[in-house]
N, CA, C and O atoms as a GROMACS GRO file, in nm:
protein
  592
    1MET      N    1  12.970   1.560   6.813
    1MET     CA    2  13.065   1.541   6.832
    1MET      C    3  13.173   1.558   6.734
    1MET      O    4  13.239   1.466   6.685
    2LYS      N    5  13.186   1.705   6.705
    2LYS     CA    6  13.316   1.768   6.557
    2LYS      C    7  13.431   1.670   6.616
    2LYS      O    8  13.458   1.625   6.727
    3ILE      N    9  13.489   1.660   6.482
    3ILE     CA   10  13.581   1.562   6.541
    3ILE      C   11  13.674   1.675   6.448
    3ILE      O   12  13.627   1.722   6.345
    4ASN      N   13  13.864   1.729   6.516
    4ASN     CA   14  13.875   1.827   6.416
    4ASN      C   15  14.015   1.822   6.406
    4ASN      O   16  14.068   1.766   6.502
    5TRP      N   17  14.097   1.866   6.311
    5TRP     CA   18  14.243   1.750   6.229
    5TRP      C   19  14.323   1.734   6.386
    5TRP      O   20  14.285   1.649   6.466
    6GLY      N   21  14.373   1.774   6.398
    6GLY     CA   22  14.498   1.655   6.525
    6GLY      C   23  14.387   1.589   6.574
    6GLY      O   24  14.377   1.473   6.533
    7THR      N   25  14.304   1.625   6.645
    7THR     CA   26  14.223   1.469   6.700
    7THR      C   27  14.201   1.405   6.570
    7THR      O   28  14.125   1.315   6.607
    8GLY      N   29  14.220   1.381   6.396
    8GLY     CA   30  14.238   1.244   6.336
    8GLY      C   31  14.314   1.234   6.312
    8GLY      O   32  14.335   1.138   6.239
    9ILE      N   33  14.440   1.330   6.353
    9ILE     CA   34  14.557   1.274   6.311
    9ILE      C   35  14.631   1.186   6.454
    9ILE      O   36  14.716   1.097   6.453
   10VAL      N   37  14.578   1.237   6.541
   10VAL     CA   38  14.622   1.173   6.647
   10VAL      C   39  14.519   0.962   6.652
   10VAL      O   40  14.551   0.846   6.678
   11LEU      N   41  14.403   1.037   6.611
   11LEU     CA   42  14.322   0.861   6.597
   11LEU      C   43  14.408   0.728   6.481
   11LEU      O   44  14.433   0.608   6.478
   12ALA      N   45  14.430   0.899   6.369
   12ALA     CA   46  14.520   0.758   6.273
   12ALA      C   47  14.643   0.692   6.345
   12ALA      O   48  14.650   0.572   6.371
   13PHE      N   49  14.776   0.822   6.386
   13PHE     CA   50  14.826   0.764   6.425
   13PHE      C   51  14.843   0.619   6.496
   13PHE      O   52  14.936   0.540   6.480
   14ILE      N   53  14.699   0.603   6.597
   14ILE     CA   54  14.716   0.516   6.707
   14ILE      C   55  14.668   0.383   6.673
   14ILE      O   56  14.690   0.284   6.743
   15SER      N   57  14.546   0.382   6.470
   15SER     CA   58  14.560   0.297   6.502
   15SER      C   59  14.590   0.212   6.394
   15SER      O   60  14.533   0.116   6.341
   16PHE      N   61  14.760   0.313   6.366
   16PHE     CA   62  14.851   0.306   6.256
   16PHE      C   63  14.926   0.205   6.317
   16PHE      O   64  14.940   0.090   6.274
   17ILE      N   65  14.973   0.249   6.417
   17ILE     CA   66  15.069   0.194   6.550
   17ILE      C   67  14.996   0.120   6.633
   17ILE      O   68  15.043   0.112   6.746
   18ALA      N   69  14.857   0.042   6.607
   18ALA     CA   70  14.826  -0.060   6.709
   18ALA      C   71  14.768  -0.176   6.586
   18ALA      O   72  14.681  -0.254   6.623
   19PHE      N   73  14.827  -0.186   6.416
   19PHE     CA   74  14.810  -0.233   6.335
   19PHE      C   75  14.907  -0.312   6.309
   19PHE      O   76  14.898  -0.432   6.281
   20ILE      N   77  15.034  -0.224   6.320
   20ILE     CA   78  15.103  -0.264   6.284
   20ILE      C   79  15.225  -0.341   6.434
   20ILE      O   80  15.329  -0.404   6.420
   21LEU      N   81  15.147  -0.297   6.568
   21LEU     CA   82  15.187  -0.441   6.676
   21LEU      C   83  15.104  -0.503   6.671
   21LEU      O   84  15.135  -0.612   6.718
   22TYR      N   85  14.913  -0.502   6.610
   22TYR     CA   86  14.937  -0.661   6.597
   22TYR      C   87  14.978  -0.758   6.481
   22TYR      O   88  14.956  -0.877   6.502
   23PHE      N   89  15.038  -0.721   6.354
   23PHE     CA   90  15.104  -0.797   6.296
   23PHE      C   91  15.273  -0.889   6.303
   23PHE      O   92  15.332  -0.972   6.235
   24VAL      N   93  15.302  -0.798   6.454
   24VAL     CA   94  15.452  -0.823   6.523
   24VAL      C   95  15.402  -0.930   6.597
   24VAL      O   96  15.431  -1.046   6.572
   25VAL      N   97  15.311  -0.888   6.709
   25VAL     CA   98  15.243  -0.960   6.744
   25VAL      C   99  15.211  -1.136   6.720
   25VAL      O  100  15.269  -1.235   6.765
   26ARG      N  101  15.134  -1.126   6.660
   26ARG     CA  102  15.151  -1.216   6.572
   26ARG      C  103  15.228  -1.332   6.464
   26ARG      O  104  15.213  -1.442   6.410
   27MET      N  105  15.274  -1.274   6.471
   27MET     CA  106  15.390  -1.302   6.364
   27MET      C  107  15.487  -1.380   6.408
   27MET      O  108  15.531  -1.480   6.350
   28SER      N  109  15.553  -1.291   6.610
   28SER     CA  110  15.634  -1.308   6.633
   28SER      C  111  15.623  -1.415   6.696
   28SER      O  112  15.717  -1.445   6.770
   29THR      N  113  15.479  -1.529   6.685
   29THR     CA  114  15.411  -1.626   6.806
   29THR      C  115  15.347  -1.762   6.691
   29THR      O  116  15.266  -1.850   6.721
   30ASP      N  117  15.420  -1.739   6.553
   30ASP     CA  118  15.350  -1.756   6.506
   30ASP      C  119  15.425  -1.912   6.417
   30ASP      O  120  15.471  -1.922   6.303
   31ASP      N  121  15.410  -2.010   6.522
   31ASP     CA  122  15.460  -2.128   6.428
   31ASP      C  123  15.497  -2.118   6.290
   31ASP      O  124  15.619  -2.133   6.298
   32ARG      N  125  15.471  -2.102   6.172
   32ARG     CA  126  15.457  -2.138   6.062
   32ARG      C  127  15.581  -2.000   6.011
   32ARG      O  128  15.610  -1.978   5.893
   33ALA      N  129  15.632  -1.928   6.118
   33ALA     CA  130  15.726  -1.832   6.070
   33ALA      C  131  15.873  -1.764   6.159
   33ALA      O  132  15.927  -1.657   6.188
   34ASN      N  133  15.890  -1.957   6.179
   34ASN     CA  134  16.010  -1.975   6.304
   34ASN      C  135  16.079  -1.905   6.271
   34ASN      O  136  16.024  -1.859   6.171
   35HIS      N  137  16.221  -1.830   6.288
   35HIS     CA  138  16.350  -1.760   6.332
   35HIS      C  139  16.412  -1.865   6.377
   35HIS      O  140  16.490  -1.823   6.462
   36ASP      N  141  16.424  -2.015   6.367
   36ASP     CA  142  16.586  -2.068   6.401
   36ASP      C  143  16.648  -2.105   6.318
   36ASP      O  144  16.624  -2.123   6.199
   37LEU      N  145  16.761  -2.122   6.397
   37LEU     CA  146  16.860  -2.154   6.302
   37LEU      C  147  16.839  -2.234   6.237
   37LEU      O  148  16.727  -2.284   6.248
   38VAL      N  149  16.932  -2.289   6.134
   38VAL     CA  150  16.971  -2.380   6.024
   38VAL      C  151  16.965  -2.487   6.096
   38VAL      O  152  16.850  -2.527   6.111
   39THR      N  153  17.064  -2.563   6.160
   39THR     CA  154  17.070  -2.631   6.209
   39THR      C  155  17.070  -2.606   6.325
   39THR      O  156  17.044  -2.488   6.348
   40GLU      N  157  17.097  -2.696   6.452
   40GLU     CA  158  17.088  -2.692   6.606
   40GLU      C  159  17.210  -2.652   6.649
   40GLU      O  160  17.222  -2.538   6.693
   41ALA      N  161  17.285  -2.714   6.645
   41ALA     CA  162  17.409  -2.704   6.640
   41ALA      C  163  17.518  -2.596   6.541
   41ALA      O  164  17.637  -2.596   6.573
   42TYR      N  165  17.501  -2.561   6.494
   42TYR     CA  166  17.532  -2.431   6.390
   42TYR      C  167  17.688  -2.418   6.452
   42TYR      O  168  17.781  -2.463   6.385
   43TYR      N  169  17.710  -2.366   6.559
   43TYR     CA  170  17.860  -2.292   6.557
   43TYR      C  171  17.919  -2.459   6.619
   43TYR      O  172  18.022  -2.498   6.566
   44LYS      N  173  17.874  -2.525   6.694
   44LYS     CA  174  17.966  -2.615   6.659
   44LYS      C  175  17.990  -2.736   6.557
   44LYS      O  176  18.087  -2.812   6.561
   45LYS      N  177  17.899  -2.741   6.476
   45LYS     CA  178  17.962  -2.784   6.345
   45LYS      C  179  18.024  -2.716   6.254
   45LYS      O  180  18.099  -2.772   6.174
   46GLU      N  181  18.003  -2.591   6.252
   46GLU     CA  182  18.107  -2.498   6.188
   46GLU      C  183  18.238  -2.518   6.216
   46GLU      O  184  18.318  -2.522   6.122
   47LEU      N  185  18.294  -2.535   6.381
   47LEU     CA  186  18.443  -2.541   6.420
   47LEU      C  187  18.465  -2.689   6.311
   47LEU      O  188  18.580  -2.708   6.272
   48SER      N  189  18.330  -2.816   6.255
   48SER     CA  190  18.437  -2.878   6.194
   48SER      C  191  18.393  -2.880   6.068
   48SER      O  192  18.334  -2.983   6.035
   49TYR      N  193  18.408  -2.772   5.966
   49TYR     CA  194  18.372  -2.740   5.877
   49TYR      C  195  18.530  -2.782   5.757
   49TYR      O  196  18.520  -2.770   5.635
   50GLN      N  197  18.646  -2.823   5.819
   50GLN     CA  198  18.771  -2.857   5.751
   50GLN      C  199  18.814  -2.931   5.710
   50GLN      O  200  18.863  -2.953   5.599
   51ALA      N  201  18.795  -3.011   5.847
   51ALA     CA  202  18.704  -3.203   5.796
   51ALA      C  203  18.612  -3.170   5.690
   51ALA      O  204  18.699  -3.197   5.607
   52GLU      N  205  18.510  -3.134   5.614
   52GLU     CA  206  18.411  -3.137   5.519
   52GLU      C  207  18.526  -3.093   5.368
   52GLU      O  208  18.568  -3.156   5.270
   53ILE      N  209  18.536  -3.007   5.401
   53ILE     CA  210  18.655  -2.982   5.314
   53ILE      C  211  18.760  -3.059   5.259
   53ILE      O  212  18.777  -3.052   5.138
   54ASP      N  213  18.856  -3.150   5.348
   54ASP     CA  214  18.907  -3.223   5.306
   54ASP      C  215  18.847  -3.339   5.238
   54ASP      O  216  18.912  -3.385   5.145
   55ALA      N  217  18.718  -3.403   5.274
   55ALA     CA  218  18.589  -3.445   5.266
   55ALA      C  219  18.677  -3.454   5.095
   55ALA      O  220  18.766  -3.512   5.035
   56GLN      N  221  18.549  -3.327   5.078
   56GLN     CA  222  18.539  -3.321   4.965
   56GLN      C  223  18.650  -3.322   4.877
   56GLN      O  224  18.619  -3.389   4.778
   57ASN      N  225  18.812  -3.261   4.866
   57ASN     CA  226  18.867  -3.293   4.821
   57ASN      C  227  18.909  -3.441   4.787
   57ASN      O  228  18.951  -3.503   4.689
   58ALA      N  229  18.883  -3.461   4.887
   58ALA     CA  230  18.967  -3.607   4.843
   58ALA      C  231  18.895  -3.697   4.768
   58ALA      O  232  18.953  -3.782   4.701
   59ALA      N  233  18.677  -3.680   4.771
   59ALA     CA  234  18.666  -3.756   4.666
   59ALA      C  235  18.687  -3.700   4.523
   59ALA      O  236  18.679  -3.784   4.433
   60ALA      N  237  18.712  -3.574   4.489
   60ALA     CA  238  18.751  -3.494   4.398
   60ALA      C  239  18.849  -3.560   4.353
   60ALA      O  240  18.823  -3.617   4.247
   61THR      N  241  18.964  -3.575   4.396
   61THR     CA  242  19.112  -3.621   4.376
   61THR      C  243  19.098  -3.808   4.364
   61THR      O  244  19.144  -3.866   4.266
   62ASN      N  245  19.047  -3.863   4.448
   62ASN     CA  246  19.071  -3.992   4.412
   62ASN      C  247  18.920  -4.022   4.312
   62ASN      O  248  18.888  -4.141   4.311
   63SER      N  249  18.854  -3.954   4.254
   63SER     CA  250  18.724  -3.952   4.138
   63SER      C  251  18.661  -4.134   4.214
   63SER      O  252  18.680  -4.254   4.199
   64ALA      N  253  18.566  -4.017   4.312
   64ALA     CA  254  18.528  -4.090   4.414
   64ALA      C  255  18.367  -4.036   4.396
   64ALA      O  256  18.277  -4.080   4.466
   65LYS      N  257  18.354  -3.977   4.335
   65LYS     CA  258  18.254  -3.889   4.248
   65LYS      C  259  18.113  -4.019   4.252
   65LYS      O  260  18.143  -4.133   4.217
   66LEU      N  261  17.962  -3.987   4.298
   66LEU     CA  262  17.899  -4.025   4.350
   66LEU      C  263  17.767  -3.975   4.276
   66LEU      O  264  17.756  -3.853   4.263
   67ILE      N  265  17.615  -4.095   4.199
   67ILE     CA  266  17.547  -4.033   4.103
   67ILE      C  267  17.432  -4.013   4.201
   67ILE      O  268  17.452  -4.088   4.297
   68VAL      N  269  17.338  -3.953   4.214
   68VAL     CA  270  17.251  -3.885   4.222
   68VAL      C  271  17.171  -3.889   4.105
   68VAL      O  272  17.184  -3.818   4.005
   69GLU      N  273  17.034  -4.035   4.140
   69GLU     CA  274  16.910  -3.961   4.039
   69GLU      C  275  16.798  -4.017   4.132
   69GLU      O  276  16.804  -4.085   4.235
   70LYS      N  277  16.650  -3.942   4.031
   70LYS     CA  278  16.585  -3.983   4.021
   70LYS      C  279  16.477  -4.112   4.011
   70LYS      O  280  16.394  -4.082   3.926
   71THR      N  281  16.453  -4.227   4.059
   71THR     CA  282  16.399  -4.278   4.019
   71THR      C  283  16.267  -4.320   4.053
   71THR      O  284  16.246  -4.325   4.174
   72LYS      N  285  16.131  -4.364   3.943
   72LYS     CA  286  16.015  -4.468   4.010
   72LYS      C  287  16.046  -4.508   4.122
   72LYS      O  288  15.991  -4.424   4.194
   73GLY      N  289  16.104  -4.588   4.196
   73GLY     CA  290  16.123  -4.647   4.293
   73GLY      C  291  16.142  -4.543   4.424
   73GLY      O  292  16.081  -4.590   4.521
   74GLY      N  293  16.186  -4.458   4.446
   74GLY     CA  294  16.305  -4.408   4.489
   74GLY      C  295  16.432  -4.229   4.486
   74GLY      O  296  16.414  -4.147   4.396
   75LEU      N  297  16.496  -4.217   4.550
   75LEU     CA  298  16.567  -4.151   4.508
   75LEU      C  299  16.730  -4.273   4.508
   75LEU      O  300  16.738  -4.337   4.613
   76LEU      N  301  16.827  -4.298   4.422
   76LEU     CA  302  16.937  -4.356   4.369
   76LEU      C  303  16.994  -4.286   4.400
   76LEU      O  304  17.005  -4.167   4.372
   77VAL      N  305  17.086  -4.412   4.523
   77VAL     CA  306  17.229  -4.330   4.499
   77VAL      C  307  17.379  -4.446   4.421
   77VAL      O  308  17.403  -4.545   4.491
   78ARG      N  309  17.444  -4.435   4.324
   78ARG     CA  310  17.570  -4.519   4.247
   78ARG      C  311  17.704  -4.472   4.338
   78ARG      O  312  17.737  -4.354   4.327
   79PHE      N  313  17.775  -4.549   4.417
   79PHE     CA  314  17.880  -4.567   4.408
   79PHE      C  315  17.965  -4.594   4.332
   79PHE      O  316  17.946  -4.683   4.248
   80PRO      N  317  18.125  -4.502   4.342
   80PRO     CA  318  18.144  -4.567   4.202
   80PRO      C  319  18.217  -4.735   4.191
   80PRO      O  320  18.276  -4.792   4.283
   81ALA      N  321  18.204  -4.760   4.126
   81ALA     CA  322  18.249  -4.898   4.040
   81ALA      C  323  18.413  -4.963   4.099
   81ALA      O  324  18.418  -5.085   4.090
   82ASN      N  325  18.478  -4.929   4.127
   82ASN     CA  326  18.658  -4.887   4.168
   82ASN      C  327  18.624  -4.964   4.333
   82ASN      O  328  18.696  -5.058   4.369
   83TYR      N  329  18.538  -4.925   4.402
   83TYR     CA  330  18.543  -4.915   4.521
   83TYR      C  331  18.428  -5.007   4.589
   83TYR      O  332  18.308  -4.979   4.581
   84ASN      N  333  18.473  -5.110   4.651
   84ASN     CA  334  18.427  -5.292   4.693
   84ASN      C  335  18.297  -5.188   4.761
   84ASN      O  336  18.318  -5.071   4.791
   85TYR      N  337  18.184  -5.245   4.774
   85TYR     CA  338  18.075  -5.250   4.852
   85TYR      C  339  18.071  -5.215   4.926
   85TYR      O  340  18.024  -5.113   4.977
   86LYS      N  341  18.162  -5.352   4.970
   86LYS     CA  342  18.153  -5.414   5.096
   86LYS      C  343  18.213  -5.338   5.209
   86LYS      O  344  18.211  -5.354   5.331
   87HIS      N  345  18.261  -5.261   5.138
   87HIS     CA  346  18.353  -5.241   5.226
   87HIS      C  347  18.268  -5.081   5.296
   87HIS      O  348  18.225  -5.053   5.408
   88ILE      N  349  18.273  -5.014   5.181
   88ILE     CA  350  18.137  -4.860   5.209
   88ILE      C  351  18.074  -4.876   5.354
   88ILE      O  352  18.013  -4.967   5.411
   89THR      N  353  18.115  -4.748   5.390
   89THR     CA  354  18.018  -4.737   5.544
   89THR      C  355  17.982  -4.578   5.524
   89THR      O  356  18.036  -4.487   5.460
   90GLY      N  357  17.858  -4.586   5.613
   90GLY     CA  358  17.882  -4.412   5.613
   90GLY      C  359  17.784  -4.412   5.594
   90GLY      O  360  17.724  -4.509   5.548
   91ASN      N  361  17.685  -4.204   5.650
   91ASN     CA  362  17.574  -4.195   5.671
   91ASN      C  363  17.512  -4.070   5.550
   91ASN      O  364  17.560  -3.957   5.544
   92VAL      N  365  17.475  -4.086   5.521
   92VAL     CA  366  17.268  -4.003   5.449
   92VAL      C  367  17.225  -3.910   5.485
   92VAL      O  368  17.110  -3.950   5.505
   93SER      N  369  17.223  -3.789   5.517
   93SER     CA  370  17.183  -3.731   5.563
   93SER      C  371  17.080  -3.585   5.445
   93SER      O  372  17.115  -3.487   5.380
   94LEU      N  373  16.940  -3.659   5.479
   94LEU     CA  374  16.869  -3.562   5.395
   94LEU      C  375  16.820  -3.462   5.392
   94LEU      O  376  16.730  -3.472   5.308
   95TYR      N  377  16.824  -3.334   5.445
   95TYR     CA  378  16.771  -3.190   5.520
   95TYR      C  379  16.652  -3.194   5.425
   95TYR      O  380  16.638  -3.247   5.314
   96ARG      N  381  16.566  -3.120   5.506
   96ARG     CA  382  16.438  -3.002   5.362
   96ARG      C  383  16.450  -2.867   5.466
   96ARG      O  384  16.420  -2.852   5.584
   97PRO      N  385  16.500  -2.792   5.380
   97PRO     CA  386  16.480  -2.623   5.407
   97PRO      C  387  16.383  -2.551   5.505
   97PRO      O  388  16.383  -2.457   5.585
   98SER      N  389  16.312  -2.632   5.460
   98SER     CA  390  16.126  -2.574   5.438
   98SER      C  391  16.024  -2.646   5.605
   98SER      O  392  15.932  -2.603   5.675
   99ASN      N  393  16.114  -2.773   5.602
   99ASN     CA  394  16.061  -2.830   5.774
   99ASN      C  395  16.158  -2.881   5.770
   99ASN      O  396  16.216  -2.927   5.672
  100ARG      N  397  16.194  -2.881   5.892
  100ARG     CA  398  16.290  -2.978   5.923
  100ARG      C  399  16.238  -3.100   6.001
  100ARG      O  400  16.319  -3.182   6.043
  101HIS      N  401  16.104  -3.116   6.022
  101HIS     CA  402  16.059  -3.219   6.109
  101HIS      C  403  16.045  -3.319   5.955
  101HIS      O  404  15.955  -3.400   5.980
  102LEU      N  405  16.081  -3.337   5.856
  102LEU     CA  406  16.101  -3.394   5.701
  102LEU      C  407  16.201  -3.438   5.724
  102LEU      O  408  16.202  -3.540   5.656
  103ASP      N  409  16.367  -3.430   5.818
  103ASP     CA  410  16.466  -3.455   5.820
  103ASP      C  411  16.477  -3.570   5.856
  103ASP      O  412  16.429  -3.609   5.962
  104PHE      N  413  16.578  -3.686   5.729
  104PHE     CA  414  16.630  -3.739   5.858
  104PHE      C  415  16.825  -3.801   5.736
  104PHE      O  416  16.886  -3.782   5.631
  105ASN      N  417  16.827  -3.907   5.919
  105ASN     CA  418  16.940  -3.984   5.830
  105ASN      C  419  16.993  -4.134   5.805
  105ASN      O  420  17.027  -4.200   5.903
  106LEU      N  421  16.998  -4.178   5.705
  106LEU     CA  422  17.087  -4.356   5.683
  106LEU      C  423  17.132  -4.388   5.680
  106LEU      O  424  17.198  -4.370   5.578
  107PRO      N  425  17.194  -4.514   5.797
  107PRO     CA  426  17.334  -4.552   5.755
  107PRO      C  427  17.298  -4.615   5.669
  107PRO      O  428  17.189  -4.668   5.651
  108ILE      N  429  17.434  -4.611   5.577
  108ILE     CA  430  17.439  -4.680   5.490
  108ILE      C  431  17.494  -4.787   5.523
  108ILE      O  432  17.579  -4.768   5.610
  109SER      N  433  17.477  -4.937   5.477
  109SER     CA  434  17.490  -5.031   5.482
  109SER      C  435  17.433  -5.101   5.339
  109SER      O  436  17.334  -5.050   5.286
  110LEU      N  437  17.498  -5.220   5.278
  110LEU     CA  438  17.495  -5.193   5.059
  110LEU      C  439  17.522  -5.320   5.068
  110LEU      O  440  17.594  -5.378   5.150
  111SER      N  441  17.462  -5.362   4.981
  111SER     CA  442  17.400  -5.502   4.957
  111SER      C  443  17.464  -5.470   4.748
  111SER      O  444  17.414  -5.548   4.666
  112ASN      N  445  17.506  -5.425   4.724
  112ASN     CA  446  17.482  -5.383   4.556
  112ASN      C  447  17.573  -5.260   4.585
  112ASN      O  448  17.566  -5.193   4.688
  113SER      N  449  17.679  -5.234   4.456
  113SER     CA  450  17.692  -5.122   4.464
  113SER      C  451  17.577  -4.996   4.511
  113SER      O  452  17.634  -4.920   4.589
  114HIS      N  453  17.469  -4.965   4.492
  114HIS     CA  454  17.390  -4.869   4.504
  114HIS      C  455  17.299  -4.866   4.636
  114HIS      O  456  17.285  -4.956   4.718
  115LEU      N  457  17.250  -4.754   4.635
  115LEU     CA  458  17.144  -4.774   4.799
  115LEU      C  459  16.999  -4.665   4.727
  115LEU      O  460  16.975  -4.549   4.693
  116LEU      N  461  16.956  -4.760   4.733
  116LEU     CA  462  16.784  -4.688   4.697
  116LEU      C  463  16.763  -4.556   4.867
  116LEU      O  464  16.826  -4.573   4.972
  117ILE      N  465  16.676  -4.456   4.846
  117ILE     CA  466  16.644  -4.377   4.926
  117ILE      C  467  16.458  -4.426   4.881
  117ILE      O  468  16.392  -4.412   4.778
  118PRO      N  469  16.435  -4.470   4.984
  118PRO     CA  470  16.245  -4.517   4.943
  118PRO      C  471  16.152  -4.414   4.866
  118PRO      O  472  16.147  -4.304   4.921
  119ASP      N  473  16.092  -4.425   4.770
  119ASP     CA  474  16.036  -4.281   4.788
  119ASP      C  475  15.885  -4.262   4.906
  119ASP      O  476  15.842  -4.148   4.899
  120ASN      N  477  15.813  -4.343   4.998
  120ASN     CA  478  15.737  -4.273   5.083
  120ASN      C  479  15.813  -4.176   5.174
  120ASN      O  480  15.763  -4.089   5.245
  121ARG      N  481  15.973  -4.214   5.155
  121ARG     CA  482  16.054  -4.138   5.268
  121ARG      C  483  16.055  -3.942   5.249
  121ARG      O  484  16.084  -3.843   5.316
  122LEU      N  485  15.997  -3.982   5.096
  122LEU     CA  486  16.085  -3.884   5.054
  122LEU      C  487  15.961  -3.801   4.975
  122LEU      O  488  15.891  -3.865   4.897
  123VAL      N  489  15.927  -3.614   5.006
  123VAL     CA  490  15.820  -3.575   4.981
  123VAL      C  491  15.867  -3.473   4.880
  123VAL      O  492  15.977  -3.420   4.891
  124ASP      N  493  15.768  -3.442   4.764
  124ASP     CA  494  15.810  -3.337   4.623
  124ASP      C  495  15.866  -3.222   4.688
  124ASP      O  496  15.827  -3.198   4.801
  125GLY      N  497  15.982  -3.121   4.617
  125GLY     CA  498  16.059  -3.034   4.668
  125GLY      C  499  16.207  -3.041   4.669
  125GLY      O  500  16.280  -3.133   4.631
  126ARG      N  501  16.233  -2.945   4.712
  126ARG     CA  502  16.420  -2.932   4.722
  126ARG      C  503  16.444  -3.000   4.884
  126ARG      O  504  16.379  -2.976   4.986
  127TRP      N  505  16.563  -3.094   4.864
  127TRP     CA  506  16.641  -3.130   4.906
  127TRP      C  507  16.776  -3.169   4.953
  127TRP      O  508  16.804  -3.283   4.915
  128ASP      N  509  16.891  -3.099   5.040
  128ASP     CA  510  17.041  -3.154   5.041
  128ASP      C  511  17.047  -3.272   5.111
  128ASP      O  512  17.024  -3.320   5.222
  129ILE      N  513  17.096  -3.305   4.979
  129ILE     CA  514  17.148  -3.442   5.028
  129ILE      C  515  17.319  -3.400   5.099
  129ILE      O  516  17.388  -3.299   5.101
  130THR      N  517  17.330  -3.514   5.141
  130THR     CA  518  17.459  -3.501   5.184
  130THR      C  519  17.534  -3.680   5.216
  130THR      O  520  17.447  -3.764   5.242
  131ILE      N  521  17.609  -3.707   5.215
  131ILE     CA  522  17.707  -3.860   5.192
  131ILE      C  523  17.786  -3.869   5.287
  131ILE      O  524  17.892  -3.829   5.240
  132ASN      N  525  17.805  -3.903   5.420
  132ASN     CA  526  17.962  -3.895   5.437
  132ASN      C  527  17.970  -4.040   5.435
  132ASN      O  528  17.909  -4.129   5.494
  133TRP      N  529  18.103  -4.034   5.311
  133TRP     CA  530  18.119  -4.246   5.316
  133TRP      C  531  18.244  -4.254   5.367
  133TRP      O  532  18.301  -4.157   5.417
  134GLU      N  533  18.309  -4.401   5.354
  134GLU     CA  534  18.432  -4.372   5.402
  134GLU      C  535  18.423  -4.519   5.341
  134GLU      O  536  18.337  -4.605   5.361
  135HIS      N  537  18.538  -4.523   5.261
  135HIS     CA  538  18.635  -4.656   5.221
  135HIS      C  539  18.728  -4.674   5.268
  135HIS      O  540  18.821  -4.611   5.217
  136GLY      N  541  18.773  -4.784   5.418
  136GLY     CA  542  18.878  -4.845   5.444
  136GLY      C  543  18.934  -4.725   5.578
  136GLY      O  544  18.903  -4.727   5.697
  137LYS      N  545  19.030  -4.626   5.501
  137LYS     CA  546  19.072  -4.544   5.605
  137LYS      C  547  18.998  -4.390   5.490
  137LYS      O  548  18.932  -4.289   5.515
  138ASP      N  549  19.025  -4.418   5.433
  138ASP     CA  550  18.970  -4.313   5.347
  138ASP      C  551  18.831  -4.236   5.340
  138ASP      O  552  18.754  -4.255   5.246
  139GLN      N  553  18.806  -4.158   5.433
  139GLN     CA  554  18.652  -4.077   5.425
  139GLN      C  555  18.594  -3.955   5.284
  139GLN      O  556  18.669  -3.883   5.218
  140PHE      N  557  18.526  -3.961   5.278
  140PHE     CA  558  18.504  -3.816   5.119
  140PHE      C  559  18.307  -3.814   5.219
  140PHE      O  560  18.250  -3.869   5.314
  141LEU      N  561  18.281  -3.722   5.123
  141LEU     CA  562  18.155  -3.633   5.180
  141LEU      C  563  18.156  -3.642   5.001
  141LEU      O  564  18.236  -3.666   4.910
  142HIS      N  565  18.020  -3.608   5.018
  142HIS     CA  566  17.912  -3.570   4.835
  142HIS      C  567  17.796  -3.493   4.944
  142HIS      O  568  17.729  -3.528   5.042
  143LYS      N  569  17.822  -3.336   4.843
  143LYS     CA  570  17.708  -3.320   4.902
  143LYS      C  571  17.629  -3.237   4.760
  143LYS      O  572  17.702  -3.218   4.663
  144GLU      N  573  17.464  -3.182   4.748
  144GLU     CA  574  17.390  -3.178   4.627
  144GLU      C  575  17.268  -3.125   4.643
  144GLU      O  576  17.211  -3.179   4.738
  145LYS      N  577  17.193  -3.030   4.583
  145LYS     CA  578  17.063  -2.993   4.631
  145LYS      C  579  17.023  -3.076   4.507
  145LYS      O  580  17.091  -3.093   4.406
  146ILE      N  581  16.907  -3.122   4.533
  146ILE     CA  582  16.834  -3.178   4.433
  146ILE      C  583  16.659  -3.146   4.439
  146ILE      O  584  16.632  -3.155   4.559
  147VAL      N  585  16.589  -3.127   4.398
  147VAL     CA  586  16.388  -3.089   4.353
  147VAL      C  587  16.341  -3.228   4.326
  147VAL      O  588  16.322  -3.273   4.213
  148TYR      N  589  16.328  -3.281   4.415
  148TYR     CA  590  16.214  -3.422   4.402
  148TYR      C  591  16.140  -3.392   4.345
  148TYR      O  592  16.047  -3.469   4.320
   0.00000   0.00000   0.00000
């Protein structure tokens, strides 16, 4: 049986379409190609964005800058010396853009002017750290992207 030009072109189109459909189905069902939103409650979080801006501005105007640095024991967060650490409360949120299963939150409970996040909780790579903290009635926010 001979294959003429018309049959060859039709077979080439069918093969190409099957090839493309195979990869579309494979990528849409594969867990590694997850196309979820960045956070679960994205739109709800967007509504509270003005409060975040106000907390960041309060931190800038009240000289409440935090220092985040990598040490041998883990990630060290230093709070300003002009604030009494006994009255500092809040939450530290670490977000891993590449894997949401590594995300975690820590409550802030200080016994001195710094907080140490243990090394065994952090995997090497990029992290987005968000620190919501309060001193008295003042609320502050610190956001930073770090590579651990």
